[in-house]
N, C-alpha and C positions, 0 to 999 in steps of 0.2 A: 519966365519962371514965375509961378504963382507964389505970392507971399501968404503966410498964414492969416494975414489980416485981409487978404483979398476976398471980396464977396463971392467970387467963383469957387474959391476953395471951400467956402462955407456950403455952397450948393453941392459940390462934389462930396464933401464929408457927410452932408445930410443924406445924399443918395446912397452912399456906402453904408451908412448906419441903417437906412431903411432896408437895404438888401440883407444886411445881417439879421435884422429883426425878422424879415420874411423867412430866411433860412432857419432861424431859431424856432419860428412858429411851425414851419413844416416839420422840423425834427421832432418838436414836442408832439405834434399830431401823430407822426409815425410811431414814436415811442408809446404814445397813449394807445394807439390801435394794437401794437404788439403786446403791451401789457394787458389790454382788454382781452386779446385773443389767447394769452398765456394759459389761463385756467381751462379754456376749451381745448387747447392743444394737449395739455397735460391730461385732461380727462379722457380725451380720445386715445392717447397713448396708453393710459392705464386700462381703458376698456379693451384695447387690442391685446395687452399683456394678459388680462384676466381670461379673455377668450382663448388665448394660446395655452395658458395653464390648464383651463378646463379641457381643452382638446388633449393635452398631454395626460391629464388625469384619466380621461376616458380610455386612452390608449393603454395606460398602465393597468387600469382595472381589467381591461380585456386580456392583457398579457397575463395578469395574475390568475384570471379565471382559466385561461388555457393551460397555464402551468399546473394549477390545482387539479384540473381534469386529467392532464397527462400523468401527474403524480399518482392519482387514484388508479389510472389504468396500469401504471408501472407496478404499484403495490399489489394489485390483483394478479398481474402477470407473475410477479415474484412468488406470491403465495401459491399460485397454480403450479409454478415450476418446482417449488419445494415439495408440494404434495405429490407431484408426479415422480420426482426423484426418490422421495421416501418410499412410495409404492413400488417403483421399479427396483430400488435397492433391496427391498424385502423379497420381491419375486426372484431377483438374481442371486441373492445371498443364500436362500434356502437350497437350491440345487448345487450351488458352488460349494457350500459347506459339505454336502453329501459327496461331491466329487473329491474334495480335499481329504475327507475322512476315509473313503473307500480306497483311494489311491495310496494313502499312508498305510492302510492295512496290507495292501498288496506289496508295497515297497519293503515293509518289515517282515513280510511272509508270515503273518500271524497264524494262519491256518495251514501252513505247510509250504514247501518249496514250489516255486512257479515253474521250474524247469529251466529253460534257456535263460541266461543272464540278461538277454536283451529285454525280456518282459519286465524285469525289475527296473531297468533303466527307463523304459517307457512309462512305467508307473510313477517313477520319480519326476519325469518330465511333466506328466499330467498334474501331479501334486504341486510342482513349482509354478506351473502356468496358472493353476487355479488360485494359488496364494497371491500371485501377481495381479490377476484380474480382480480379486477381492480387495486388494489394497487400493487399486485404482477407483473402484466403486466407493470405497470408504472415503477417499480423498475428495471425490466429487461431492459426495453428500455432506461432508464436513464443511467444505467451503461454501456450499449452498446455504447451510444453516447459518454460517457467519454472516452471509449477505442479508439475511432476512430477520433473524432474531439474535438476541444476546444470549449465548449458551450459559448454562449454569456452571459455575466453577466451585471447586472444593479446596479448602486450605487444610493441609495436614503436614505435620513435621516430616521432613525428608532429610536423611543423612546424605548430604550432597556427594561426597566422595564415593560412598558405596553405591549410590544411585547411578552416578556417571560410569563407574567401572562395570556394573552389571549391564547397563544399557549398551555400552560400547561392545561388550562381549557378544551381544546379540547380532552385531554386524560383522563380527570377525570371520565367520564362514564365507560371507560374500566377498570380503577383502581377500581372503586366501585363495578363493577361486579365481579372482582377477589378478592375482600376483601383486597385490598392494599391501604395503606394510602399514599396520595400524598401531599408532603410538598413543600412550596416555601420559600426561604430565599434569599432576595435581599438586597444589600447595599442601605442605604437611599439616597446615592448620586451616581447614575449610569449615565454615559454619554449617549447621543444619539450616534448613530453609522451610518456611511455610509456603506451600504451593500445591497445585493440583498435579499430583504425580503422574497420572495417566496422560494429561495434556502435555506436560513437560517431556515425558518420554516420547510422545509422538513427535514433538519438535526435534529432539535430539536424533531420533531414528531417521527422520526426514533428511536432516542435514548430513548425517553420516552416510546414509545410503546414496544421497546425491553426490557427496564428495568421492566416495569409492567408485561410483558409476562413471564419473568423468575424469578419473585418474588412470593413466595407462599403466600397463604392467611394469613393475620396477619402481613405481612412484610410491608416495606415502601420504597418509592421512593422520593428523595429530589432533587429539582432543586435549584441551588444556582448561584448567580451572584455577583461578587465582583471585586474591583480594585486589580491588581497585578502589583505594581509599576506604570509605565506609561501606562501599557496595561490593558485589561479587560479580565476576565475569566468567562466562563459559565461552571458549573459543574452539571452533572447528576449522582447521586449515588443511589445505591439500596442495599437492604439486601437480594438479591437473591442467587441463587445457586453458582454463581461465575464461574470463568474459571481458570483452572490450568495454570501455567506459560508456560509450554511447548505447551499448546494448543492455546495460544493467537495469534501466527502467523497464525494458521489455521483459527481462528475466523475472522481475518482481511483480509483473502484472499477471492477473489470472489467466491461465492457459497460455501464457507467453513463453514460447520456447525459442531460444537463440539458436539459429541454424549455423552449424559449423560442420566441417567434414567429419568430425568425431561425433558430434551430438546427433547427427542424422541417423547414426547407427544405433542410438540408444532409445529404449522404449520409455514411455512416460507421457503424462498429460501436461507437464509444466506446472503442476500445482505445489510441488514440494516447498519452494522458497516463499511464495506469497502466503501459503497456508501456515507455514512456520512463523512468519512475521506477524500475521494476524493473531495466532495463538499466544505468542510471546507478549504482544501488547495487551491481550485479554488477561494475561497473568500479571500485568503491571510492570513488565520489563521493557527494555530497549533492544532494538535489532539494527545492526549495522553490517553491511556487506561491502567488502573490498575485493577487487579482483584485477588481474592483469593477464592479458593473453600470453600463453606460453610460460607463465610463472606459477599461476594457481589462484585459488580463491580462499578468502578468509571470512568467516561469519563470526561476529562477536555479539553475544547475548548478555545483557547486564540486568541485574536485579537490585533494587534500592535497599538501603539499610533496614527499612521497616519490615522487609520480608525475611530478614535473617534472625537466627536464634543464636544461642551460645556457641562459642568456638570450642572444638574439641581437637586435641592432638591426634593426628592420623598418620599412618605410614603411607608414603607416596607409592602409588601403584607402579 
């Protein structure tokens, strides 16, 4: 066993120390080379990242160019579609108005009896069909306008209870023909409202006609109006076929008709609900549709306080 004072131990210790110094020198050399290469590696990595970003930027610029070009094409197509529909609606409305007018003269036998009662019935059918077709043309044109330009709206004071009652009465003949009960439930104190009366009437007629159309004989449609906090709400509810939850987005889409055994037998373009929603939003209101198959559908239209005028006591209809 070697003593610490043994000369051999001194040799061994010296050799070990030399080895350690050698390893230290090698490590220092490696570290120096790594440190020396560090800026070059970082610079190369940075250069690669810059090249990657430049490539992404070129790709984004190309995508933006294509989107801008597609948008231009789409805008031109929408303008062309609107111009076409406007032209066609004029060309169709002119003869349709003549058909409706002359058939009304025949139905009312303005210039004398037609003879057989069937002639009057046929004239009424011509009149009703012409009115229906004219309504479809108007809906298509109105929705097309909303897709391309912001229509002008007018604000005028409207006595809400009186307006709702008169508009509801316009749908009563349709309800009676279908065997559907039409109810009115208005708060005794409804405010007047600043709104575009023609557009609001179009909304209400769309909702009421739709409700009556999809309610079977013996069912009912109810128009309600009430205060909802500082706002006012108009509700149209029916006991009709209803819409499944997953089909509601389709019903609210342009030209989207939910196909059921009942709806397949009903005429229409599927524009009533989406057109009504767009018009309500244009008038500054909110639009909510709730429905359940076999139970019915409820549409709630709300208008904010800034649209309302003074409250007047009214007799419930």
